[in-house]
All heavy atoms as TSV, in Angstrom:
chain	resi	resn	atom	element	x	y	z
A	1	MET	N	N	-35.922	170.234	199.202
A	1	MET	CA	C	-35.749	170.742	197.856
A	1	MET	C	C	-37.084	171.295	197.371
A	1	MET	O	O	-38.129	170.709	197.585
A	1	MET	CB	C	-35.270	169.634	196.928
A	1	MET	CG	C	-35.282	170.047	195.467
A	1	MET	SD	S	-34.813	168.760	194.324
A	1	MET	CE	C	-33.061	169.019	194.330
A	2	ARG	N	N	-37.023	172.414	196.717
A	2	ARG	CA	C	-38.211	173.039	196.135
A	2	ARG	C	C	-38.213	172.730	194.640
A	2	ARG	O	O	-37.189	172.858	193.973
A	2	ARG	CB	C	-38.162	174.539	196.368
A	2	ARG	CG	C	-39.380	175.259	195.869
A	2	ARG	CD	C	-39.346	176.692	196.276
A	2	ARG	NE	N	-39.618	176.741	197.716
A	2	ARG	CZ	C	-39.444	177.802	198.464
A	2	ARG	NH1	N	-38.990	178.906	197.942
A	2	ARG	NH2	N	-39.727	177.773	199.739
A	3	ILE	N	N	-39.360	172.300	194.136
A	3	ILE	CA	C	-39.495	172.050	192.706
A	3	ILE	C	C	-40.589	172.954	192.154
A	3	ILE	O	O	-41.504	173.345	192.869
A	3	ILE	CB	C	-39.809	170.574	192.383
A	3	ILE	CG1	C	-41.118	170.131	193.040
A	3	ILE	CG2	C	-38.662	169.672	192.786
A	3	ILE	CD1	C	-41.597	168.784	192.589
A	4	TYR	N	N	-40.452	173.282	190.879
A	4	TYR	CA	C	-41.414	174.154	190.212
A	4	TYR	C	C	-41.999	173.400	189.032
A	4	TYR	O	O	-41.260	172.857	188.207
A	4	TYR	CB	C	-40.718	175.437	189.740
A	4	TYR	CG	C	-40.117	176.201	190.888
A	4	TYR	CD1	C	-38.809	175.973	191.286
A	4	TYR	CD2	C	-40.867	177.131	191.590
A	4	TYR	CE1	C	-38.254	176.661	192.355
A	4	TYR	CE2	C	-40.322	177.829	192.664
A	4	TYR	CZ	C	-39.017	177.588	193.033
A	4	TYR	OH	O	-38.481	178.264	194.092
A	5	LEU	N	N	-43.315	173.363	188.975
A	5	LEU	CA	C	-44.008	172.630	187.922
A	5	LEU	C	C	-44.701	173.607	186.983
A	5	LEU	O	O	-45.461	174.464	187.433
A	5	LEU	CB	C	-45.059	171.699	188.525
A	5	LEU	CG	C	-44.559	170.689	189.548
A	5	LEU	CD1	C	-45.732	169.940	190.155
A	5	LEU	CD2	C	-43.567	169.733	188.913
A	6	PRO	N	N	-44.468	173.464	185.680
A	6	PRO	CA	C	-45.202	174.304	184.738
A	6	PRO	C	C	-46.634	173.802	184.607
A	6	PRO	O	O	-46.865	172.632	184.328
A	6	PRO	CB	C	-44.428	174.144	183.434
A	6	PRO	CG	C	-43.693	172.860	183.563
A	6	PRO	CD	C	-43.478	172.621	185.024
A	7	VAL	N	N	-47.584	174.683	184.869
A	7	VAL	CA	C	-48.997	174.318	184.785
A	7	VAL	C	C	-49.800	175.485	184.222
A	7	VAL	O	O	-49.338	176.619	184.188
A	7	VAL	CB	C	-49.586	173.906	186.150
A	7	VAL	CG1	C	-48.907	172.677	186.707
A	7	VAL	CG2	C	-49.516	175.035	187.155
A	8	THR	N	N	-50.998	175.179	183.799
A	8	THR	CA	C	-51.962	176.187	183.385
A	8	THR	C	C	-53.207	176.015	184.260
A	8	THR	O	O	-53.332	175.029	184.994
A	8	THR	CB	C	-52.357	176.017	181.902
A	8	THR	OG1	O	-53.047	174.776	181.758
A	8	THR	CG2	C	-51.139	176.041	180.990
A	9	ALA	N	N	-54.116	176.950	184.149
A	9	ALA	CA	C	-55.368	176.841	184.905
A	9	ALA	C	C	-56.093	175.544	184.547
A	9	ALA	O	O	-56.676	174.890	185.411
A	9	ALA	CB	C	-56.253	178.051	184.636
A	10	ALA	N	N	-56.043	175.159	183.274
A	10	ALA	CA	C	-56.701	173.915	182.850
A	10	ALA	C	C	-56.058	172.700	183.510
A	10	ALA	O	O	-56.750	171.760	183.906
A	10	ALA	CB	C	-56.654	173.787	181.333
A	11	HIS	N	N	-54.729	172.699	183.653
A	11	HIS	CA	C	-54.047	171.592	184.331
A	11	HIS	C	C	-54.462	171.504	185.799
A	11	HIS	O	O	-54.697	170.420	186.320
A	11	HIS	CB	C	-52.526	171.769	184.249
A	11	HIS	CG	C	-51.955	171.540	182.898
A	11	HIS	ND1	N	-51.533	172.570	182.097
A	11	HIS	CD2	C	-51.741	170.407	182.198
A	11	HIS	CE1	C	-51.083	172.084	180.964
A	11	HIS	NE2	N	-51.203	170.767	181.001
A	12	LEU	N	N	-54.531	172.657	186.460
A	12	LEU	CA	C	-54.923	172.658	187.865
A	12	LEU	C	C	-56.361	172.188	188.040
A	12	LEU	O	O	-56.667	171.434	188.966
A	12	LEU	CB	C	-54.759	174.062	188.449
A	12	LEU	CG	C	-53.323	174.564	188.584
A	12	LEU	CD1	C	-53.318	176.014	189.040
A	12	LEU	CD2	C	-52.533	173.689	189.530
A	13	ARG	N	N	-57.244	172.612	187.135
A	13	ARG	CA	C	-58.645	172.201	187.188
A	13	ARG	C	C	-58.755	170.682	187.015
A	13	ARG	O	O	-59.459	170.004	187.760
A	13	ARG	CB	C	-59.448	172.937	186.117
A	13	ARG	CG	C	-60.931	172.734	186.180
A	13	ARG	CD	C	-61.715	173.645	185.229
A	13	ARG	NE	N	-61.082	173.928	183.936
A	13	ARG	CZ	C	-60.453	175.055	183.617
A	13	ARG	NH1	N	-60.319	176.026	184.503
A	13	ARG	NH2	N	-59.926	175.222	182.417
A	14	ALA	N	N	-58.037	170.136	186.047
A	14	ALA	CA	C	-58.077	168.692	185.804
A	14	ALA	C	C	-57.533	167.920	187.005
A	14	ALA	O	O	-58.095	166.898	187.399
A	14	ALA	CB	C	-57.291	168.348	184.540
A	15	ALA	N	N	-56.459	168.420	187.594
A	15	ALA	CA	C	-55.883	167.748	188.761
A	15	ALA	C	C	-56.853	167.784	189.935
A	15	ALA	O	O	-57.010	166.799	190.658
A	15	ALA	CB	C	-54.559	168.401	189.142
A	16	ALA	N	N	-57.533	168.907	190.124
A	16	ALA	CA	C	-58.494	169.027	191.218
A	16	ALA	C	C	-59.676	168.082	191.036
A	16	ALA	O	O	-60.255	167.602	192.010
A	16	ALA	CB	C	-58.985	170.468	191.327
A	17	LEU	N	N	-60.021	167.799	189.788
A	17	LEU	CA	C	-61.135	166.896	189.498
A	17	LEU	C	C	-60.705	165.433	189.460
A	17	LEU	O	O	-61.519	164.554	189.222
A	17	LEU	CB	C	-61.785	167.284	188.166
A	17	LEU	CG	C	-62.442	168.657	188.142
A	17	LEU	CD1	C	-62.920	168.998	186.734
A	17	LEU	CD2	C	-63.599	168.710	189.136
A	18	GLY	N	N	-59.426	165.179	189.685
A	18	GLY	CA	C	-58.929	163.815	189.720
A	18	GLY	C	C	-58.689	163.195	188.361
A	18	GLY	O	O	-58.555	161.980	188.246
A	19	SER	N	N	-58.620	164.005	187.331
A	19	SER	CA	C	-58.365	163.484	185.989
A	19	SER	C	C	-56.917	163.023	185.878
A	19	SER	O	O	-56.018	163.654	186.436
A	19	SER	CB	C	-58.615	164.566	184.937
A	19	SER	OG	O	-59.958	164.983	184.984
A	20	PRO	N	N	-56.689	161.943	185.162
A	20	PRO	CA	C	-55.303	161.485	184.985
A	20	PRO	C	C	-54.500	162.538	184.225
A	20	PRO	O	O	-55.003	163.173	183.304
A	20	PRO	CB	C	-55.433	160.195	184.183
A	20	PRO	CG	C	-56.817	160.168	183.652
A	20	PRO	CD	C	-57.643	161.110	184.467
A	21	GLN	N	N	-53.269	162.723	184.633
A	21	GLN	CA	C	-52.388	163.708	184.018
A	21	GLN	C	C	-51.194	163.010	183.387
A	21	GLN	O	O	-50.684	162.035	183.922
A	21	GLN	CB	C	-51.886	164.693	185.074
A	21	GLN	CG	C	-52.974	165.494	185.752
A	21	GLN	CD	C	-53.554	166.537	184.816
A	21	GLN	OE1	O	-52.825	167.316	184.251
A	21	GLN	NE2	N	-54.860	166.523	184.670
A	22	GLU	N	N	-50.749	163.540	182.255
A	22	GLU	CA	C	-49.529	163.030	181.643
A	22	GLU	C	C	-48.338	163.541	182.441
A	22	GLU	O	O	-48.389	164.625	183.017
A	22	GLU	CB	C	-49.429	163.505	180.202
A	22	GLU	CG	C	-50.451	162.874	179.290
A	22	GLU	CD	C	-50.207	163.239	177.840
A	22	GLU	OE1	O	-49.044	163.501	177.471
A	22	GLU	OE2	O	-51.179	163.261	177.090
A	23	PRO	N	N	-47.262	162.771	182.463
A	23	PRO	CA	C	-46.058	163.260	183.147
A	23	PRO	C	C	-45.604	164.575	182.532
A	23	PRO	O	O	-45.789	164.815	181.335
A	23	PRO	CB	C	-45.025	162.161	182.878
A	23	PRO	CG	C	-45.805	160.957	182.495
A	23	PRO	CD	C	-47.080	161.459	181.878
A	24	GLN	N	N	-45.062	165.433	183.364
A	24	GLN	CA	C	-44.590	166.719	182.876
A	24	GLN	C	C	-43.200	166.996	183.429
A	24	GLN	O	O	-42.706	166.280	184.283
A	24	GLN	CB	C	-45.556	167.826	183.274
A	24	GLN	CG	C	-45.771	167.954	184.765
A	24	GLN	CD	C	-46.790	169.026	185.086
A	24	GLN	OE1	O	-47.148	169.822	184.240
A	24	GLN	NE2	N	-47.254	169.056	186.304
A	25	SER	N	N	-42.610	168.044	182.949
A	25	SER	CA	C	-41.286	168.414	183.417
A	25	SER	C	C	-41.381	169.116	184.766
A	25	SER	O	O	-42.427	169.633	185.148
A	25	SER	CB	C	-40.604	169.326	182.394
A	25	SER	OG	O	-41.353	170.511	182.232
A	26	ALA	N	N	-40.286	169.114	185.469
A	26	ALA	CA	C	-40.170	169.830	186.734
A	26	ALA	C	C	-38.853	170.596	186.702
A	26	ALA	O	O	-37.898	170.181	186.046
A	26	ALA	CB	C	-40.200	168.863	187.908
A	27	HIS	N	N	-38.813	171.702	187.403
A	27	HIS	CA	C	-37.619	172.542	187.438
A	27	HIS	C	C	-37.200	172.714	188.887
A	27	HIS	O	O	-38.041	172.868	189.775
A	27	HIS	CB	C	-37.904	173.886	186.783
A	27	HIS	CG	C	-38.349	173.747	185.362
A	27	HIS	ND1	N	-37.474	173.729	184.320
A	27	HIS	CD2	C	-39.575	173.574	184.819
A	27	HIS	CE1	C	-38.132	173.570	183.185
A	27	HIS	NE2	N	-39.418	173.464	183.473
A	28	ALA	N	N	-35.890	172.683	189.113
A	28	ALA	CA	C	-35.344	172.818	190.462
A	28	ALA	C	C	-33.905	173.293	190.354
A	28	ALA	O	O	-33.315	173.312	189.271
A	28	ALA	CB	C	-35.412	171.478	191.201
A	29	VAL	N	N	-33.344	173.659	191.493
A	29	VAL	CA	C	-31.922	173.993	191.530
A	29	VAL	C	C	-31.159	172.668	191.530
A	29	VAL	O	O	-31.244	171.895	192.478
A	29	VAL	CB	C	-31.571	174.835	192.775
A	29	VAL	CG1	C	-30.076	175.078	192.838
A	29	VAL	CG2	C	-32.333	176.150	192.739
A	30	THR	N	N	-30.484	172.406	190.452
A	30	THR	CA	C	-29.724	171.173	190.274
A	30	THR	C	C	-28.238	171.514	190.181
A	30	THR	O	O	-27.873	172.680	189.979
A	30	THR	CB	C	-30.147	170.465	188.982
A	30	THR	OG1	O	-29.840	171.335	187.875
A	30	THR	CG2	C	-31.636	170.131	188.988
A	31	PRO	N	N	-27.379	170.512	190.291
A	31	PRO	CA	C	-25.950	170.778	190.092
A	31	PRO	C	C	-25.661	171.394	188.718
A	31	PRO	O	O	-24.806	172.274	188.605
A	31	PRO	CB	C	-25.307	169.397	190.241
A	31	PRO	CG	C	-26.233	168.658	191.160
A	31	PRO	CD	C	-27.609	169.133	190.759
A	32	ALA	N	N	-26.388	170.969	187.703
A	32	ALA	CA	C	-26.176	171.527	186.364
A	32	ALA	C	C	-26.532	173.019	186.324
A	32	ALA	O	O	-25.808	173.817	185.718
A	32	ALA	CB	C	-26.994	170.757	185.342
A	33	LEU	N	N	-27.621	173.404	186.967
A	33	LEU	CA	C	-28.000	174.817	187.007
A	33	LEU	C	C	-26.967	175.615	187.796
A	33	LEU	O	O	-26.589	176.719	187.397
A	33	LEU	CB	C	-29.393	174.989	187.619
A	33	LEU	CG	C	-29.916	176.415	187.682
A	33	LEU	CD1	C	-30.071	177.003	186.276
A	33	LEU	CD2	C	-31.231	176.473	188.429
A	34	THR	N	N	-26.504	175.062	188.894
A	34	THR	CA	C	-25.496	175.733	189.711
A	34	THR	C	C	-24.206	175.952	188.922
A	34	THR	O	O	-23.592	177.017	189.007
A	34	THR	CB	C	-25.230	174.915	190.991
A	34	THR	OG1	O	-26.469	174.736	191.693
A	34	THR	CG2	C	-24.242	175.613	191.903
A	35	ARG	N	N	-23.823	174.960	188.129
A	35	ARG	CA	C	-22.625	175.109	187.281
A	35	ARG	C	C	-22.850	176.139	186.180
A	35	ARG	O	O	-21.945	176.881	185.813
A	35	ARG	CB	C	-22.222	173.772	186.668
A	35	ARG	CG	C	-21.536	172.830	187.633
A	35	ARG	CD	C	-20.922	171.634	186.927
A	35	ARG	NE	N	-21.888	170.860	186.145
A	35	ARG	CZ	C	-22.656	169.893	186.620
A	35	ARG	NH1	N	-22.590	169.568	187.901
A	35	ARG	NH2	N	-23.497	169.250	185.837
A	36	ALA	N	N	-24.061	176.181	185.639
A	36	ALA	CA	C	-24.370	177.112	184.544
A	36	ALA	C	C	-24.418	178.560	185.020
A	36	ALA	O	O	-24.166	179.482	184.240
A	36	ALA	CB	C	-25.696	176.726	183.890
A	37	LEU	N	N	-24.754	178.763	186.290
A	37	LEU	CA	C	-24.875	180.109	186.851
A	37	LEU	C	C	-23.995	180.237	188.101
A	37	LEU	O	O	-24.505	180.409	189.219
A	37	LEU	CB	C	-26.342	180.401	187.198
A	37	LEU	CG	C	-27.342	180.290	186.044
A	37	LEU	CD1	C	-28.762	180.384	186.552
A	37	LEU	CD2	C	-27.059	181.360	185.002
A	38	PRO	N	N	-22.677	180.165	187.938
A	38	PRO	CA	C	-21.793	180.111	189.115
A	38	PRO	C	C	-21.800	181.371	189.976
A	38	PRO	O	O	-21.442	181.310	191.156
A	38	PRO	CB	C	-20.406	179.882	188.500
A	38	PRO	CG	C	-20.512	180.418	187.116
A	38	PRO	CD	C	-21.938	180.166	186.690
A	39	ASP	N	N	-22.222	182.506	189.436
A	39	ASP	CA	C	-22.221	183.750	190.214
A	39	ASP	C	C	-23.504	183.972	190.998
A	39	ASP	O	O	-23.609	184.953	191.749
A	39	ASP	CB	C	-21.989	184.948	189.284
A	39	ASP	CG	C	-20.615	184.913	188.642
A	39	ASP	OD1	O	-19.689	184.324	189.247
A	39	ASP	OD2	O	-20.466	185.460	187.540
A	40	GLU	N	N	-24.484	183.095	190.845
A	40	GLU	CA	C	-25.770	183.245	191.548
A	40	GLU	C	C	-25.717	182.612	192.929
A	40	GLU	O	O	-25.131	181.554	193.119
A	40	GLU	CB	C	-26.900	182.598	190.745
A	40	GLU	CG	C	-27.244	183.311	189.474
A	40	GLU	CD	C	-27.868	184.682	189.688
A	40	GLU	OE1	O	-28.434	184.941	190.773
A	40	GLU	OE2	O	-27.783	185.496	188.758
A	41	ASP	N	N	-26.390	183.272	193.884
A	41	ASP	CA	C	-26.558	182.679	195.202
A	41	ASP	C	C	-27.779	181.758	195.167
A	41	ASP	O	O	-28.433	181.612	194.128
A	41	ASP	CB	C	-26.687	183.751	196.285
A	41	ASP	CG	C	-27.891	184.665	196.102
A	41	ASP	OD1	O	-28.722	184.418	195.201
A	41	ASP	OD2	O	-27.999	185.642	196.863
A	42	GLU	N	N	-28.103	181.154	196.288
A	42	GLU	CA	C	-29.215	180.194	196.341
A	42	GLU	C	C	-30.535	180.830	195.907
A	42	GLU	O	O	-31.318	180.224	195.173
A	42	GLU	CB	C	-29.348	179.598	197.751
A	42	GLU	CG	C	-30.341	178.466	197.857
A	42	GLU	CD	C	-29.950	177.213	197.080
A	42	GLU	OE1	O	-28.758	176.988	196.846
A	42	GLU	OE2	O	-30.861	176.448	196.706
A	43	GLU	N	N	-30.779	182.059	196.355
A	43	GLU	CA	C	-32.021	182.733	195.979
A	43	GLU	C	C	-32.083	182.977	194.472
A	43	GLU	O	O	-33.119	182.776	193.835
A	43	GLU	CB	C	-32.172	184.049	196.728
A	43	GLU	CG	C	-33.480	184.751	196.443
A	43	GLU	CD	C	-33.647	186.029	197.246
A	43	GLU	OE1	O	-32.814	186.330	198.119
A	43	GLU	OE2	O	-34.640	186.727	196.996
A	44	GLY	N	N	-30.981	183.411	193.886
A	44	GLY	CA	C	-30.937	183.633	192.440
A	44	GLY	C	C	-31.162	182.360	191.659
A	44	GLY	O	O	-31.823	182.364	190.612
A	45	LEU	N	N	-30.619	181.261	192.157
A	45	LEU	CA	C	-30.830	179.963	191.497
A	45	LEU	C	C	-32.296	179.540	191.585
A	45	LEU	O	O	-32.851	179.015	190.620
A	45	LEU	CB	C	-29.912	178.902	192.113
A	45	LEU	CG	C	-28.417	179.115	191.858
A	45	LEU	CD1	C	-27.590	178.180	192.747
A	45	LEU	CD2	C	-28.080	178.916	190.393
A	46	GLU	N	N	-32.934	179.779	192.741
A	46	GLU	CA	C	-34.358	179.455	192.895
A	46	GLU	C	C	-35.204	180.280	191.934
A	46	GLU	O	O	-36.144	179.771	191.314
A	46	GLU	CB	C	-34.816	179.694	194.337
A	46	GLU	CG	C	-34.253	178.718	195.347
A	46	GLU	CD	C	-34.880	177.341	195.284
A	46	GLU	OE1	O	-35.950	177.168	194.652
A	46	GLU	OE2	O	-34.297	176.429	195.885
A	47	VAL	N	N	-34.875	181.575	191.804
A	47	VAL	CA	C	-35.611	182.434	190.884
A	47	VAL	C	C	-35.447	181.915	189.459
A	47	VAL	O	O	-36.414	181.859	188.689
A	47	VAL	CB	C	-35.152	183.903	191.014
A	47	VAL	CG1	C	-35.689	184.749	189.876
A	47	VAL	CG2	C	-35.572	184.468	192.352
A	48	SER	N	N	-34.238	181.539	189.107
A	48	SER	CA	C	-33.994	181.021	187.761
A	48	SER	C	C	-34.827	179.763	187.492
A	48	SER	O	O	-35.441	179.633	186.427
A	48	SER	CB	C	-32.508	180.713	187.585
A	48	SER	OG	O	-32.251	180.210	186.303
A	49	ALA	N	N	-34.871	178.851	188.452
A	49	ALA	CA	C	-35.660	177.625	188.290
A	49	ALA	C	C	-37.145	177.951	188.163
A	49	ALA	O	O	-37.849	177.366	187.324
A	49	ALA	CB	C	-35.414	176.675	189.463
A	50	SER	N	N	-37.627	178.901	188.952
A	50	SER	CA	C	-39.051	179.251	188.870
A	50	SER	C	C	-39.381	179.925	187.538
A	50	SER	O	O	-40.452	179.697	186.975
A	50	SER	CB	C	-39.470	180.136	190.047
A	50	SER	OG	O	-38.923	181.425	189.943
A	51	LEU	N	N	-38.451	180.739	187.026
A	51	LEU	CA	C	-38.680	181.372	185.725
A	51	LEU	C	C	-38.680	180.351	184.588
A	51	LEU	O	O	-39.427	180.503	183.615
A	51	LEU	CB	C	-37.635	182.457	185.474
A	51	LEU	CG	C	-37.776	183.705	186.355
A	51	LEU	CD1	C	-36.599	184.648	186.120
A	51	LEU	CD2	C	-39.097	184.400	186.123
A	52	CYS	N	N	-37.881	179.317	184.717
A	52	CYS	CA	C	-37.910	178.234	183.714
A	52	CYS	C	C	-39.279	177.560	183.705
A	52	CYS	O	O	-39.814	177.242	182.638
A	52	CYS	CB	C	-36.804	177.216	183.994
A	52	CYS	SG	S	-35.156	177.797	183.622
A	53	ALA	N	N	-39.848	177.342	184.886
A	53	ALA	CA	C	-41.187	176.746	184.961
A	53	ALA	C	C	-42.231	177.691	184.386
A	53	ALA	O	O	-43.161	177.259	183.692
A	53	ALA	CB	C	-41.529	176.385	186.401
A	54	ALA	N	N	-42.077	178.983	184.646
A	54	ALA	CA	C	-43.015	179.958	184.093
A	54	ALA	C	C	-42.936	179.970	182.564
A	54	ALA	O	O	-43.968	180.006	181.884
A	54	ALA	CB	C	-42.722	181.349	184.649
A	55	ASP	N	N	-41.725	179.927	182.022
A	55	ASP	CA	C	-41.562	179.864	180.568
A	55	ASP	C	C	-42.212	178.600	179.998
A	55	ASP	O	O	-42.862	178.640	178.959
A	55	ASP	CB	C	-40.088	179.893	180.182
A	55	ASP	CG	C	-39.445	181.251	180.368
A	55	ASP	OD1	O	-40.185	182.251	180.541
A	55	ASP	OD2	O	-38.201	181.312	180.347
A	56	ALA	N	N	-42.032	177.483	180.696
A	56	ALA	CA	C	-42.636	176.233	180.236
A	56	ALA	C	C	-44.160	176.305	180.287
A	56	ALA	O	O	-44.842	175.707	179.457
A	56	ALA	CB	C	-42.113	175.054	181.066
A	57	SER	N	N	-44.711	177.058	181.249
A	57	SER	CA	C	-46.158	177.252	181.309
A	57	SER	C	C	-46.649	177.997	180.076
A	57	SER	O	O	-47.707	177.678	179.522
A	57	SER	CB	C	-46.547	178.048	182.564
A	57	SER	OG	O	-46.298	177.304	183.728
A	58	LEU	N	N	-45.876	178.978	179.634
A	58	LEU	CA	C	-46.245	179.706	178.418
A	58	LEU	C	C	-46.224	178.801	177.196
A	58	LEU	O	O	-47.076	178.917	176.314
A	58	LEU	CB	C	-45.311	180.896	178.214
A	58	LEU	CG	C	-45.452	182.015	179.233
A	58	LEU	CD1	C	-44.396	183.080	178.994
A	58	LEU	CD2	C	-46.843	182.621	179.193
A	59	VAL	N	N	-45.272	177.896	177.152
A	59	VAL	CA	C	-45.215	176.929	176.052
A	59	VAL	C	C	-46.471	176.057	176.070
A	59	VAL	O	O	-47.060	175.781	175.026
A	59	VAL	CB	C	-43.930	176.072	176.133
A	59	VAL	CG1	C	-43.967	174.918	175.154
A	59	VAL	CG2	C	-42.703	176.940	175.899
A	60	LEU	N	N	-46.897	175.634	177.263
A	60	LEU	CA	C	-48.128	174.836	177.373
A	60	LEU	C	C	-49.329	175.613	176.857
A	60	LEU	O	O	-50.214	175.069	176.198
A	60	LEU	CB	C	-48.363	174.409	178.823
A	60	LEU	CG	C	-47.388	173.406	179.414
A	60	LEU	CD1	C	-47.640	173.238	180.907
A	60	LEU	CD2	C	-47.490	172.067	178.697
A	61	LEU	N	N	-49.377	176.907	177.173
A	61	LEU	CA	C	-50.492	177.734	176.718
A	61	LEU	C	C	-50.488	177.943	175.211
A	61	LEU	O	O	-51.534	178.187	174.614
A	61	LEU	CB	C	-50.467	179.092	177.423
A	61	LEU	CG	C	-50.893	179.070	178.884
A	61	LEU	CD1	C	-50.590	180.408	179.532
A	61	LEU	CD2	C	-52.363	178.716	179.015
A	62	ALA	N	N	-49.323	177.858	174.603
A	62	ALA	CA	C	-49.205	178.074	173.156
A	62	ALA	C	C	-49.566	176.836	172.347
A	62	ALA	O	O	-49.694	176.923	171.126
A	62	ALA	CB	C	-47.787	178.518	172.815
A	63	GLU	N	N	-49.744	175.698	173.007
A	63	GLU	CA	C	-50.096	174.476	172.289
A	63	GLU	C	C	-51.477	174.609	171.663
A	63	GLU	O	O	-52.368	175.236	172.256
A	63	GLU	CB	C	-50.068	173.273	173.237
A	63	GLU	CG	C	-48.680	172.899	173.700
A	63	GLU	CD	C	-48.691	171.745	174.685
A	63	GLU	OE1	O	-49.776	171.333	175.134
A	63	GLU	OE2	O	-47.593	171.270	175.014
A	64	PRO	N	N	-51.662	174.016	170.489
A	64	PRO	CA	C	-52.988	174.062	169.858
A	64	PRO	C	C	-54.053	173.489	170.799
A	64	PRO	O	O	-53.856	172.452	171.417
A	64	PRO	CB	C	-52.823	173.182	168.624
A	64	PRO	CG	C	-51.358	173.164	168.345
A	64	PRO	CD	C	-50.691	173.285	169.689
A	65	GLY	N	N	-55.156	174.199	170.925
A	65	GLY	CA	C	-56.259	173.733	171.768
A	65	GLY	C	C	-56.071	173.976	173.249
A	65	GLY	O	O	-56.881	173.528	174.054
A	66	ALA	N	N	-55.011	174.678	173.632
A	66	ALA	CA	C	-54.776	174.933	175.056
A	66	ALA	C	C	-55.866	175.831	175.612
A	66	ALA	O	O	-56.316	176.767	174.961
A	66	ALA	CB	C	-53.411	175.574	175.256
A	67	GLU	N	N	-56.305	175.511	176.819
A	67	GLU	CA	C	-57.319	176.316	177.495
A	67	GLU	C	C	-56.645	177.265	178.470
A	67	GLU	O	O	-55.583	176.985	178.985
A	67	GLU	CB	C	-58.268	175.413	178.289
A	67	GLU	CG	C	-59.092	174.493	177.432
A	67	GLU	CD	C	-59.998	173.637	178.295
A	67	GLU	OE1	O	-60.429	174.112	179.361
A	67	GLU	OE2	O	-60.259	172.509	177.904
A	68	GLY	N	N	-57.309	178.378	178.740
A	68	GLY	CA	C	-56.846	179.255	179.807
A	68	GLY	C	C	-55.825	180.274	179.394
A	68	GLY	O	O	-55.054	180.715	180.222
A	69	LEU	N	N	-55.783	180.662	178.131
A	69	LEU	CA	C	-54.828	181.669	177.706
A	69	LEU	C	C	-54.985	182.903	178.580
A	69	LEU	O	O	-56.079	183.406	178.786
A	69	LEU	CB	C	-55.041	182.029	176.238
A	69	LEU	CG	C	-53.970	182.905	175.606
A	69	LEU	CD1	C	-52.605	182.245	175.698
A	69	LEU	CD2	C	-54.311	183.198	174.167
A	70	GLY	N	N	-53.871	183.359	179.112
A	70	GLY	CA	C	-53.900	184.504	180.011
A	70	GLY	C	C	-54.127	184.131	181.458
A	70	GLY	O	O	-54.180	184.987	182.313
A	71	GLN	N	N	-54.236	182.824	181.753
A	71	GLN	CA	C	-54.484	182.379	183.117
A	71	GLN	C	C	-53.407	181.412	183.578
A	71	GLN	O	O	-53.662	180.538	184.376
A	71	GLN	CB	C	-55.837	181.681	183.204
A	71	GLN	CG	C	-57.002	182.544	182.817
A	71	GLN	CD	C	-58.288	181.753	182.780
A	71	GLN	OE1	O	-58.331	180.581	183.112
A	71	GLN	NE2	N	-59.353	182.396	182.361
A	72	ASN	N	N	-52.170	181.567	183.072
A	72	ASN	CA	C	-51.136	180.606	183.461
A	72	ASN	C	C	-50.767	180.776	184.925
A	72	ASN	O	O	-50.916	181.826	185.503
A	72	ASN	CB	C	-49.911	180.709	182.564
A	72	ASN	CG	C	-49.135	181.987	182.755
A	72	ASN	OD1	O	-49.709	183.054	182.756
A	72	ASN	ND2	N	-47.852	181.851	182.904
A	73	SER	N	N	-50.299	179.719	185.513
A	73	SER	CA	C	-49.931	179.702	186.917
A	73	SER	C	C	-48.605	178.987	187.063
A	73	SER	O	O	-48.199	178.224	186.217
A	73	SER	CB	C	-50.974	178.934	187.734
A	73	SER	OG	O	-52.239	179.505	187.583
A	74	ARG	N	N	-47.960	179.261	188.168
A	74	ARG	CA	C	-46.744	178.523	188.513
A	74	ARG	C	C	-46.993	177.941	189.887
A	74	ARG	O	O	-47.349	178.656	190.810
A	74	ARG	CB	C	-45.538	179.459	188.512
A	74	ARG	CG	C	-44.244	178.718	188.698
A	74	ARG	CD	C	-43.073	179.684	188.808
A	74	ARG	NE	N	-43.181	180.369	190.076
A	74	ARG	CZ	C	-43.022	181.673	190.216
A	74	ARG	NH1	N	-42.765	182.436	189.212
A	74	ARG	NH2	N	-43.135	182.233	191.405
A	75	MET	N	N	-46.814	176.658	190.013
A	75	MET	CA	C	-47.096	175.998	191.272
A	75	MET	C	C	-45.778	175.517	191.859
A	75	MET	O	O	-45.026	174.814	191.213
A	75	MET	CB	C	-48.031	174.814	191.039
A	75	MET	CG	C	-48.413	174.067	192.280
A	75	MET	SD	S	-49.701	172.843	191.979
A	75	MET	CE	C	-48.925	171.739	190.834
A	76	ALA	N	N	-45.475	175.912	193.075
A	76	ALA	CA	C	-44.259	175.472	193.748
A	76	ALA	C	C	-44.622	174.431	194.784
A	76	ALA	O	O	-45.669	174.489	195.409
A	76	ALA	CB	C	-43.569	176.638	194.433
A	77	SER	N	N	-43.752	173.462	194.946
A	77	SER	CA	C	-43.973	172.415	195.932
A	77	SER	C	C	-42.687	172.203	196.709
A	77	SER	O	O	-41.614	172.115	196.122
A	77	SER	CB	C	-44.390	171.125	195.224
A	77	SER	OG	O	-44.426	170.060	196.128
A	78	ASN	N	N	-42.769	172.137	198.025
A	78	ASN	CA	C	-41.592	171.859	198.837
A	78	ASN	C	C	-41.549	170.368	199.114
A	78	ASN	O	O	-42.523	169.773	199.542
A	78	ASN	CB	C	-41.676	172.607	200.170
A	78	ASN	CG	C	-41.430	174.075	199.996
A	78	ASN	OD1	O	-40.559	174.461	199.216
A	78	ASN	ND2	N	-42.176	174.894	200.694
A	79	ASN	N	N	-40.399	169.790	198.862
A	79	ASN	CA	C	-40.180	168.378	199.163
A	79	ASN	C	C	-39.010	168.274	200.124
A	79	ASN	O	O	-38.015	168.952	199.921
A	79	ASN	CB	C	-39.859	167.587	197.895
A	79	ASN	CG	C	-41.056	167.437	197.011
A	79	ASN	OD1	O	-42.175	167.489	197.480
A	79	ASN	ND2	N	-40.825	167.254	195.717
A	80	PRO	N	N	-39.118	167.442	201.137
A	80	PRO	CA	C	-37.993	167.323	202.087
A	80	PRO	C	C	-36.785	166.703	201.437
A	80	PRO	O	O	-36.811	166.083	200.452
A	80	PRO	CB	C	-38.540	166.414	203.180
A	80	PRO	CG	C	-39.802	165.832	202.689
A	80	PRO	CD	C	-40.226	166.607	201.482
């Protein structure tokens, strides 16, 4: 299963430095997403999940005091 995590450059920097991170949301192709988008194939569902993570990254950047405006990233991770 592939999961998509909403992150910003500041989140990646903190993770690389070993700073503790608060739990965050993750996006993936779930049964609920499959039901919501019945006409999409697997690739379309993956794109939808990744776009949800990208949107969530923008929300993180819009938070007061957020660092890295204009440097948002989307990080994908493959899990068996």
